C-alpha positions as a LaTeX table, in Angstrom:
\begin{tabular}{lrrr}
\hline
Residue & $x$ (\AA) & $y$ (\AA) & $z$ (\AA) \\
\hline
Unk1 & $-0.01$ & $-0.09$ & $-0.12$ \\
Unk2 & 1.00 & 3.62 & $-0.13$ \\
Unk3 & $-0.10$ & 6.92 & 1.85 \\
Unk4 & 0.41 & 10.37 & 0.74 \\
Unk5 & 2.41 & 12.32 & 3.44 \\
Unk6 & 4.37 & 15.83 & 3.91 \\
Unk7 & 7.86 & 16.18 & 5.39 \\
Unk8 & 8.37 & 19.19 & 7.22 \\
Unk9 & 11.05 & 20.77 & 9.40 \\
Unk10 & 9.58 & 22.43 & 12.48 \\
Unk11 & 12.51 & 24.07 & 14.46 \\
Unk12 & 14.92 & 21.34 & 14.87 \\
Unk13 & 12.92 & 18.33 & 14.29 \\
Unk14 & 11.68 & 16.79 & 11.19 \\
Unk15 & 8.13 & 15.45 & 10.91 \\
Unk16 & 6.17 & 13.48 & 8.72 \\
Unk17 & 2.66 & 14.87 & 8.45 \\
Unk18 & $-0.19$ & 12.67 & 7.43 \\
Unk19 & $-4.15$ & 13.85 & 6.71 \\
Unk20 & $-6.41$ & 12.01 & 8.84 \\
Unk21 & $-8.36$ & 11.24 & 5.55 \\
Unk22 & $-5.64$ & 9.08 & 4.22 \\
Unk23 & $-4.91$ & 7.04 & 7.44 \\
Unk24 & $-6.79$ & 4.77 & 9.99 \\
Unk25 & $-8.38$ & 6.46 & 12.95 \\
Unk26 & $-7.63$ & 3.24 & 14.56 \\
Unk27 & $-4.46$ & 3.65 & 16.67 \\
Unk28 & $-3.25$ & 0.12 & 16.48 \\
Unk29 & $-3.62$ & 0.09 & 12.67 \\
Unk30 & $-2.27$ & 3.52 & 12.41 \\
Unk31 & 0.85 & 2.19 & 14.58 \\
Unk32 & 1.30 & $-0.77$ & 12.07 \\
Unk33 & 1.35 & 1.76 & 9.26 \\
Unk34 & 3.89 & 4.07 & 10.90 \\
Unk35 & 6.32 & 1.28 & 12.04 \\
Unk36 & 6.22 & $-0.06$ & 8.42 \\
Unk37 & 6.80 & 3.30 & 6.78 \\
Unk38 & 9.45 & 4.42 & 9.03 \\
Unk39 & 11.35 & 0.99 & 9.07 \\
Unk40 & 11.09 & 1.33 & 12.92 \\
Unk41 & 12.26 & $-2.27$ & 13.71 \\
Unk42 & 15.67 & $-1.34$ & 12.28 \\
Unk43 & 17.97 & 0.47 & 14.37 \\
Unk44 & 19.08 & 2.81 & 11.56 \\
Unk45 & 15.75 & 2.81 & 9.84 \\
Unk46 & 17.25 & 2.34 & 6.64 \\
Unk47 & 14.27 & 0.59 & 4.84 \\
Unk48 & 11.97 & 3.57 & 5.75 \\
Unk49 & 11.55 & 7.17 & 5.88 \\
Unk50 & 12.59 & 7.47 & 9.58 \\
Unk51 & 15.58 & 9.47 & 10.44 \\
Unk52 & 17.22 & 7.20 & 12.86 \\
Unk53 & 17.31 & 9.79 & 15.69 \\
Unk54 & 14.52 & 10.71 & 18.14 \\
Unk55 & 14.45 & 14.40 & 16.62 \\
Unk56 & 13.85 & 12.92 & 13.14 \\
Unk57 & 11.59 & 9.90 & 13.76 \\
Unk58 & 8.50 & 11.75 & 14.33 \\
Unk59 & 5.02 & 11.95 & 12.74 \\
Unk60 & 1.53 & 13.55 & 13.23 \\
Unk61 & $-1.84$ & 12.91 & 11.86 \\
Unk62 & $-3.65$ & 16.29 & 11.14 \\
Unk63 & $-7.35$ & 16.83 & 10.75 \\
Unk64 & $-9.77$ & 19.76 & 10.78 \\
Unk65 & $-11.06$ & 19.99 & 14.38 \\
Unk66 & $-14.68$ & 19.77 & 15.18 \\
Unk67 & $-14.11$ & 21.75 & 18.33 \\
Unk68 & $-15.27$ & 25.46 & 18.78 \\
Unk69 & $-12.18$ & 27.79 & 18.65 \\
Unk70 & $-9.74$ & 24.94 & 17.37 \\
Unk71 & $-8.64$ & 24.99 & 13.89 \\
Unk72 & $-6.84$ & 21.77 & 13.51 \\
Unk73 & $-6.14$ & 18.57 & 15.76 \\
Unk74 & $-3.06$ & 16.66 & 15.55 \\
Unk75 & $-2.21$ & 13.14 & 17.01 \\
Unk76 & 1.68 & 13.11 & 17.79 \\
Unk77 & 3.58 & 9.81 & 17.37 \\
Unk78 & 7.00 & 9.34 & 18.43 \\
Unk79 & 8.37 & 6.57 & 16.26 \\
Unk80 & 10.61 & 4.08 & 17.97 \\
Unk81 & 14.05 & 3.38 & 16.57 \\
Unk82 & 15.00 & $-0.30$ & 16.47 \\
Unk83 & 11.77 & $-1.15$ & 18.55 \\
Unk84 & 8.94 & $-1.51$ & 15.91 \\
Unk85 & 6.73 & 0.48 & 18.30 \\
Unk86 & 5.29 & 3.93 & 18.52 \\
Unk87 & 4.94 & 6.22 & 21.69 \\
Unk88 & 1.60 & 8.15 & 21.85 \\
Unk89 & 1.91 & 9.74 & 25.27 \\
Unk90 & 3.52 & 13.03 & 24.63 \\
Unk91 & 3.50 & 16.01 & 22.47 \\
Unk92 & 6.05 & 17.84 & 20.23 \\
Unk93 & 6.20 & 21.64 & 19.94 \\
Unk94 & 8.67 & 21.43 & 17.01 \\
Unk95 & 6.28 & 19.52 & 15.13 \\
Unk96 & 3.38 & 21.78 & 16.14 \\
Unk97 & 5.27 & 24.57 & 14.49 \\
Unk98 & 5.30 & 22.38 & 11.15 \\
Unk99 & 1.66 & 21.54 & 11.61 \\
Unk100 & 0.88 & 25.33 & 11.95 \\
Unk101 & 2.64 & 25.90 & 8.65 \\
Unk102 & 1.06 & 22.74 & 7.06 \\
Unk103 & $-2.47$ & 23.81 & 8.01 \\
Unk104 & $-2.02$ & 27.29 & 6.19 \\
Unk105 & $-0.22$ & 25.64 & 3.02 \\
Unk106 & $-2.89$ & 23.08 & 2.69 \\
Unk107 & $-5.77$ & 25.32 & 2.95 \\
Unk108 & $-6.96$ & 23.80 & 6.21 \\
Unk109 & $-6.86$ & 27.47 & 7.76 \\
Unk110 & $-7.69$ & 30.57 & 5.32 \\
Unk111 & $-4.97$ & 33.10 & 4.87 \\
Unk112 & $-5.33$ & 36.23 & 6.93 \\
Unk113 & $-3.10$ & 38.90 & 5.56 \\
Unk114 & 0.72 & 39.32 & 6.82 \\
Unk115 & 0.11 & 36.99 & 9.76 \\
Unk116 & $-2.21$ & 33.97 & 9.85 \\
Unk117 & $-3.12$ & 32.43 & 13.33 \\
Unk118 & $-3.67$ & 28.90 & 13.66 \\
Unk119 & $-5.16$ & 27.06 & 16.76 \\
Unk120 & $-4.35$ & 23.58 & 17.32 \\
Unk121 & $-5.17$ & 20.99 & 19.69 \\
Unk122 & $-2.89$ & 18.17 & 20.51 \\
Unk123 & $-5.10$ & 14.94 & 20.87 \\
Unk124 & $-2.41$ & 13.10 & 22.98 \\
Unk125 & $-2.58$ & 15.53 & 25.91 \\
Unk126 & $-5.05$ & 17.97 & 25.11 \\
Unk127 & $-2.69$ & 20.76 & 24.93 \\
Unk128 & $-3.90$ & 23.92 & 22.97 \\
Unk129 & $-1.37$ & 25.87 & 20.85 \\
Unk130 & $-1.27$ & 28.82 & 18.92 \\
Unk131 & 1.03 & 29.30 & 15.77 \\
Unk132 & 1.17 & 32.83 & 14.13 \\
Unk133 & 2.57 & 32.06 & 10.62 \\
Unk134 & 4.37 & 34.60 & 8.44 \\
Unk135 & 2.24 & 35.05 & 5.38 \\
Unk136 & 3.50 & 38.30 & 4.36 \\
Unk137 & 1.62 & 39.50 & 1.28 \\
Unk138 & $-1.22$ & 37.37 & 1.78 \\
Unk139 & 0.65 & 34.17 & 0.50 \\
Unk140 & 2.32 & 31.10 & 1.92 \\
Unk141 & 6.16 & 31.08 & 1.46 \\
Unk142 & 8.23 & 28.13 & 0.59 \\
Unk143 & 11.45 & 29.75 & 2.21 \\
Unk144 & 12.33 & 32.08 & 4.91 \\
Unk145 & 15.04 & 33.65 & 6.94 \\
Unk146 & 13.97 & 32.94 & 10.51 \\
Unk147 & 16.64 & 30.73 & 12.26 \\
Unk148 & 16.75 & 29.02 & 15.33 \\
Unk149 & 19.56 & 27.52 & 17.55 \\
Unk150 & 20.50 & 24.15 & 16.25 \\
Unk151 & 20.63 & 25.01 & 12.61 \\
Unk152 & 21.79 & 27.80 & 10.31 \\
Unk153 & 19.10 & 27.03 & 7.78 \\
Unk154 & 16.40 & 29.56 & 7.74 \\
Unk155 & 12.56 & 28.86 & 7.48 \\
Unk156 & 9.35 & 30.60 & 7.72 \\
Unk157 & 8.72 & 32.32 & 10.87 \\
Unk158 & 6.35 & 30.79 & 13.12 \\
Unk159 & 5.57 & 32.18 & 16.72 \\
Unk160 & 4.49 & 29.27 & 18.71 \\
Unk161 & 2.28 & 29.78 & 22.05 \\
Unk162 & 1.18 & 27.22 & 24.48 \\
Unk163 & $-2.26$ & 28.34 & 25.93 \\
Unk164 & $-2.57$ & 27.82 & 29.65 \\
Unk165 & $-0.06$ & 24.95 & 29.59 \\
Unk166 & 0.08 & 24.01 & 33.56 \\
Unk167 & $-1.06$ & 20.55 & 34.41 \\
Unk168 & $-2.38$ & 19.12 & 31.17 \\
Unk169 & $-1.20$ & 15.80 & 31.81 \\
Unk170 & $-1.20$ & 15.56 & 35.66 \\
Unk171 & $-3.68$ & 18.07 & 36.66 \\
Unk172 & $-1.23$ & 20.56 & 38.53 \\
Unk173 & 2.03 & 22.48 & 37.44 \\
Unk174 & 3.55 & 20.80 & 40.64 \\
Unk175 & 2.04 & 17.22 & 40.56 \\
Unk176 & 3.69 & 16.27 & 43.86 \\
Unk177 & 2.88 & 19.92 & 45.37 \\
Unk178 & 6.49 & 20.50 & 46.13 \\
Unk179 & 8.65 & 23.17 & 44.20 \\
Unk180 & 11.67 & 20.94 & 44.78 \\
Unk181 & 12.46 & 17.72 & 46.65 \\
Unk182 & 15.15 & 15.10 & 47.01 \\
Unk183 & 14.54 & 11.99 & 44.89 \\
Unk184 & 15.75 & 8.34 & 46.11 \\
Unk185 & 16.82 & 6.83 & 42.80 \\
Unk186 & 16.89 & 3.18 & 42.30 \\
Unk187 & 18.29 & 1.15 & 39.22 \\
Unk188 & 21.69 & 2.60 & 38.75 \\
Unk189 & 23.79 & $-0.16$ & 40.69 \\
Unk190 & 24.52 & $-1.94$ & 37.36 \\
Unk191 & 25.56 & 1.17 & 35.50 \\
Unk192 & 29.08 & 0.73 & 33.76 \\
Unk193 & 30.37 & 4.27 & 33.18 \\
Unk194 & 32.32 & 6.22 & 35.47 \\
Unk195 & 30.26 & 9.22 & 35.13 \\
Unk196 & 26.97 & 7.40 & 36.11 \\
Unk197 & 28.67 & 5.48 & 38.92 \\
Unk198 & 29.59 & 8.87 & 40.71 \\
Unk199 & 25.90 & 10.10 & 40.09 \\
Unk200 & 24.22 & 10.87 & 43.37 \\
Unk201 & 21.28 & 8.43 & 44.38 \\
Unk202 & 19.26 & 11.19 & 45.89 \\
Unk203 & 19.30 & 14.25 & 43.34 \\
Unk204 & 17.36 & 17.28 & 44.22 \\
Unk205 & 14.72 & 17.78 & 41.46 \\
Unk206 & 11.62 & 19.77 & 40.44 \\
Unk207 & 8.81 & 18.02 & 38.85 \\
Unk208 & 6.81 & 20.05 & 36.57 \\
Unk209 & 3.99 & 19.86 & 34.14 \\
Unk210 & 3.68 & 22.37 & 31.68 \\
Unk211 & 4.00 & 21.74 & 27.97 \\
Unk212 & 5.07 & 18.18 & 29.15 \\
Unk213 & 5.61 & 16.49 & 32.34 \\
Unk214 & 9.20 & 17.14 & 33.27 \\
Unk215 & 11.94 & 16.27 & 35.88 \\
Unk216 & 14.53 & 18.68 & 36.30 \\
Unk217 & 17.68 & 17.70 & 38.15 \\
Unk218 & 19.81 & 20.35 & 40.26 \\
Unk219 & 23.00 & 19.79 & 38.35 \\
Unk220 & 25.40 & 21.32 & 40.84 \\
Unk221 & 24.10 & 19.29 & 43.77 \\
Unk222 & 24.28 & 16.17 & 41.58 \\
Unk223 & 28.08 & 16.91 & 40.92 \\
Unk224 & 27.26 & 18.21 & 37.31 \\
Unk225 & 27.32 & 21.71 & 35.86 \\
Unk226 & 24.19 & 21.70 & 33.47 \\
Unk227 & 26.54 & 22.86 & 30.70 \\
Unk228 & 27.71 & 19.44 & 29.86 \\
Unk229 & 28.65 & 18.59 & 26.31 \\
Unk230 & 26.56 & 16.10 & 24.55 \\
Unk231 & 29.04 & 13.29 & 24.92 \\
Unk232 & 29.21 & 14.06 & 28.58 \\
Unk233 & 25.30 & 13.89 & 28.77 \\
Unk234 & 25.46 & 10.69 & 26.93 \\
Unk235 & 27.62 & 9.14 & 29.71 \\
Unk236 & 24.79 & 9.89 & 32.02 \\
Unk237 & 21.72 & 8.41 & 30.26 \\
Unk238 & 21.48 & 5.33 & 32.43 \\
Unk239 & 21.35 & 7.57 & 35.56 \\
Unk240 & 18.95 & 10.08 & 34.10 \\
Unk241 & 16.78 & 7.14 & 32.82 \\
Unk242 & 16.59 & 5.97 & 36.24 \\
Unk243 & 15.80 & 9.38 & 37.60 \\
Unk244 & 12.83 & 9.66 & 35.01 \\
Unk245 & 11.56 & 6.16 & 35.96 \\
Unk246 & 11.53 & 7.03 & 39.62 \\
Unk247 & 9.72 & 10.33 & 39.12 \\
Unk248 & 7.02 & 8.87 & 36.74 \\
Unk249 & 4.86 & 7.25 & 39.29 \\
Unk250 & 5.17 & 10.17 & 41.82 \\
Unk251 & 3.94 & 12.56 & 39.27 \\
Unk252 & 0.89 & 10.21 & 38.46 \\
Unk253 & 2.25 & 9.23 & 35.02 \\
Unk254 & 2.28 & 5.53 & 35.70 \\
Unk255 & 0.52 & 3.42 & 38.22 \\
Unk256 & 2.60 & 2.28 & 41.13 \\
Unk257 & 4.45 & $-0.97$ & 40.23 \\
Unk258 & 3.77 & $-0.10$ & 36.42 \\
Unk259 & 6.56 & $-0.01$ & 33.96 \\
Unk260 & 7.60 & 3.45 & 33.13 \\
Unk261 & 8.28 & 4.65 & 29.60 \\
Unk262 & 11.12 & 6.49 & 28.24 \\
Unk263 & 8.98 & 9.41 & 26.68 \\
Unk264 & 7.41 & 11.12 & 29.87 \\
Unk265 & 8.37 & 12.64 & 32.14 \\
Unk266 & 11.18 & 14.30 & 30.13 \\
Unk267 & 14.32 & 14.53 & 32.37 \\
Unk268 & 17.42 & 16.84 & 32.15 \\
Unk269 & 19.97 & 18.93 & 34.18 \\
Unk270 & 19.58 & 22.25 & 35.18 \\
Unk271 & 22.46 & 24.73 & 36.26 \\
Unk272 & 23.61 & 28.14 & 36.54 \\
Unk273 & 25.07 & 29.95 & 33.08 \\
Unk274 & 28.65 & 28.91 & 32.16 \\
Unk275 & 30.48 & 29.89 & 29.40 \\
Unk276 & 30.63 & 26.93 & 26.59 \\
Unk277 & 30.98 & 26.37 & 22.87 \\
Unk278 & 27.74 & 25.39 & 21.07 \\
Unk279 & 27.88 & 22.32 & 18.60 \\
Unk280 & 27.92 & 24.86 & 15.65 \\
Unk281 & 31.28 & 26.11 & 17.10 \\
Unk282 & 29.87 & 29.49 & 18.54 \\
Unk283 & 31.11 & 30.93 & 21.74 \\
Unk284 & 28.68 & 31.63 & 24.37 \\
Unk285 & 29.31 & 33.86 & 27.39 \\
Unk286 & 27.70 & 33.27 & 30.96 \\
Unk287 & 26.41 & 36.77 & 30.61 \\
Unk288 & 24.33 & 35.84 & 27.45 \\
Unk289 & 21.78 & 33.53 & 29.21 \\
Unk290 & 20.06 & 32.71 & 32.39 \\
Unk291 & 20.40 & 29.13 & 32.95 \\
Unk292 & 22.02 & 25.94 & 31.43 \\
Unk293 & 19.84 & 23.18 & 30.47 \\
Unk294 & 20.77 & 19.44 & 29.19 \\
Unk295 & 17.80 & 17.34 & 28.23 \\
Unk296 & 17.14 & 13.93 & 26.93 \\
Unk297 & 14.99 & 13.18 & 24.12 \\
Unk298 & 13.92 & 9.66 & 24.66 \\
Unk299 & 17.29 & 7.88 & 25.56 \\
Unk300 & 19.65 & 10.32 & 23.78 \\
Unk301 & 20.90 & 13.55 & 24.67 \\
Unk302 & 18.65 & 16.28 & 22.87 \\
Unk303 & 20.89 & 18.34 & 20.55 \\
Unk304 & 19.00 & 21.64 & 21.60 \\
Unk305 & 15.90 & 21.38 & 23.96 \\
Unk306 & 12.35 & 20.08 & 23.00 \\
Unk307 & 9.69 & 23.03 & 23.04 \\
Unk308 & 7.62 & 21.31 & 25.63 \\
Unk309 & 10.54 & 21.00 & 27.86 \\
Unk310 & 11.26 & 24.54 & 27.25 \\
Unk311 & 7.91 & 25.67 & 28.50 \\
Unk312 & 8.21 & 23.51 & 31.46 \\
Unk313 & 11.57 & 25.11 & 32.47 \\
Unk314 & 10.21 & 28.58 & 31.85 \\
Unk315 & 7.11 & 27.86 & 34.06 \\
Unk316 & 9.18 & 26.35 & 36.79 \\
Unk317 & 11.40 & 29.61 & 36.76 \\
Unk318 & 8.39 & 31.66 & 38.01 \\
Unk319 & 7.93 & 29.28 & 41.18 \\
Unk320 & 10.26 & 30.25 & 44.08 \\
Unk321 & 12.25 & 27.45 & 45.41 \\
Unk322 & 12.37 & 25.34 & 42.22 \\
Unk323 & 15.69 & 23.99 & 40.93 \\
Unk324 & 15.15 & 26.39 & 37.90 \\
Unk325 & 14.52 & 29.64 & 39.94 \\
Unk326 & 17.59 & 28.89 & 42.11 \\
Unk327 & 19.79 & 28.16 & 39.23 \\
Unk328 & 18.84 & 31.21 & 36.96 \\
Unk329 & 20.43 & 34.51 & 37.51 \\
Unk330 & 17.58 & 36.53 & 36.18 \\
Unk331 & 14.11 & 35.70 & 34.83 \\
Unk332 & 12.25 & 39.11 & 34.49 \\
Unk333 & 13.61 & 42.28 & 35.46 \\
Unk334 & 15.78 & 43.34 & 32.68 \\
Unk335 & 14.17 & 40.81 & 30.52 \\
Unk336 & 10.48 & 42.10 & 31.01 \\
Unk337 & 9.00 & 43.06 & 27.79 \\
Unk338 & 6.42 & 45.90 & 26.97 \\
Unk339 & 3.66 & 43.26 & 27.39 \\
Unk340 & 4.54 & 42.28 & 30.98 \\
Unk341 & 6.11 & 39.17 & 29.70 \\
Unk342 & 9.33 & 37.66 & 31.44 \\
Unk343 & 11.81 & 36.33 & 29.12 \\
Unk344 & 13.97 & 33.33 & 30.24 \\
Unk345 & 17.22 & 32.67 & 28.13 \\
Unk346 & 17.97 & 28.78 & 28.21 \\
Unk347 & 21.50 & 27.75 & 27.32 \\
Unk348 & 21.30 & 24.64 & 25.30 \\
Unk349 & 23.91 & 22.73 & 23.40 \\
Unk350 & 23.15 & 24.38 & 20.26 \\
Unk351 & 22.74 & 27.92 & 21.46 \\
Unk352 & 20.47 & 30.14 & 23.40 \\
Unk353 & 16.55 & 29.69 & 23.36 \\
Unk354 & 14.34 & 32.47 & 24.57 \\
Unk355 & 10.87 & 31.75 & 26.15 \\
Unk356 & 8.56 & 34.30 & 27.25 \\
Unk357 & 5.64 & 33.79 & 29.86 \\
Unk358 & 2.89 & 36.18 & 29.95 \\
Unk359 & $-0.35$ & 36.55 & 31.99 \\
Unk360 & $-1.79$ & 34.16 & 34.52 \\
Unk361 & $-0.12$ & 33.48 & 38.03 \\
Unk362 & 3.09 & 31.59 & 38.67 \\
Unk363 & 1.07 & 28.43 & 39.16 \\
Unk364 & $-1.22$ & 29.08 & 36.08 \\
Unk365 & 0.74 & 30.62 & 33.35 \\
Unk366 & $-1.48$ & 32.00 & 30.38 \\
Unk367 & 0.73 & 31.92 & 27.60 \\
Unk368 & 4.16 & 30.77 & 27.05 \\
Unk369 & 5.62 & 31.69 & 23.74 \\
Unk370 & 8.69 & 30.39 & 21.53 \\
Unk371 & 9.89 & 31.84 & 18.14 \\
Unk372 & 10.36 & 29.17 & 15.81 \\
Unk373 & 10.79 & 28.46 & 12.06 \\
Unk374 & 9.22 & 25.88 & 9.79 \\
Unk375 & 9.70 & 24.59 & 6.18 \\
Unk376 & 7.92 & 22.26 & 4.09 \\
Unk377 & 10.35 & 20.07 & 2.59 \\
Unk378 & 8.46 & 17.43 & 0.38 \\
Unk379 & 5.08 & 16.11 & $-0.62$ \\
Unk380 & 5.44 & 12.43 & $-1.22$ \\
Unk381 & 3.90 & 8.96 & $-1.50$ \\
Unk382 & 5.25 & 6.53 & 1.13 \\
Unk383 & 5.11 & 3.01 & 0.09 \\
Unk384 & 4.32 & 0.63 & 3.03 \\
Unk385 & 5.45 & $-2.86$ & 3.43 \\
Unk386 & 2.61 & $-5.44$ & 3.52 \\
Unk387 & 2.82 & $-6.15$ & 7.27 \\
Unk388 & 2.07 & $-2.31$ & 7.64 \\
Unk389 & $-0.75$ & $-2.41$ & 4.94 \\
Unk390 & $-4.10$ & $-1.62$ & 6.84 \\
Unk391 & $-7.18$ & $-0.25$ & 5.06 \\
Unk392 & $-7.59$ & 3.29 & 6.07 \\
Unk393 & $-10.82$ & 3.95 & 7.89 \\
\hline
\end{tabular}
C-alpha cells in the first residue's frame, strides 16, 4: 500500500505529517502503518523514511477540528528506533510548528493577511497551541530567513504559543505539590560508566507539568554543571533514565509498580550559566543567558531542547524554590517586555533559546511563547510494506 504524506522541518525536528483522511483512525492500525513506513524495527531505519534519531523519527496525523475555537487537531507519534513500536503519550512543539505551516499551506486555515493565526489541539495530551505564521503579502512562503539555535538554515517564521499549559497531563503545575524535593533513585547499581557510577542516588529535583511532564535535576548538587557537552550527557543517560523512571509514578504518569516509559516525564539537568561552545562552534558567554539546561530526547541527549521541555523550564522559573529559579541568574527584571512578559534565556548545546511567559499566575501561566521556524520539505507518496498494509478507515 502507499499513503500521501508531507515532510516538514519544524524548528530542530523533522516530522512526516499525514492527513487523517488518508490513514486509519484506529491507533493500532495506524501504528502498524507508521512502523512499516519508518522502518522502525531497524535501529538505523534504513528501509523506511525514519531519520534514526529521536528528533527525526516523528509523525503527526492532522485533521480539521470539530471543536469550537480550534482550527486543527493533531495526533503526535514518536516512532521508536529499532523497537518496532510507537509512543503516543507526549506532544512535540517543534512538530506543532510544522503543523501550523502545513495547515496554512494545505488550505485547512484561510490566509489572513501578513500573519495567519492557527489554533491547534494536541489530541495526545489536550494541549492547545497557537501558531502565528508569516504570510507576508497574503501568501504562503516556501522559504524564509527565520533561524533557530541548532541549525543555520532559515525557515518561515512561526510564533508558537502554548495556551494555559500547566497541568495538562497530571492536573497541576507541580504534581507532587513541592517546588523541589530530593528523589531516592533506584536502578543505577548496574551502571558501567564512571560518570554514572559517580551520580548521586538522591538528587534534588523539580517535577513540573507544563508543555510536558518534566523532571529537572539540580546539576550542581548532583556533581554536574548543567552545561555539559552532548558526549558528557550521553555518559549520564543510564542515571537520568533512572531518575525519570523513579519520578514517573510520583507524578501520576504510571501506576505504582507499572513499567515507566522513556518518553515522559522528560528529564534533564539544570544549572547556572557558564561559558561554553555550541555544537555549531559558537562561543557563548555566561552573561548571554540565564541558566543551562541539558535534556534527554527518549534515551539520547537532545541536541537543543524540546519546546515542551522549554515551556516547563520557563514555567518552573516563576516558582520560588524550584531548581530552575535557584539556578537562574535572572528571569524577569531586565528581560521584561512591554507586554509584561518574562523572558527566560535557556543555554542549550546548540545555543540560547528564549522563552516568554505572559499572563496568569506563577502556578497558572496564561501564555508561553517561543519564536520558531518551519519549512515544508517535500510532498510524497510513502510505500508501506505489506505487514503495515491496513485499509484506512
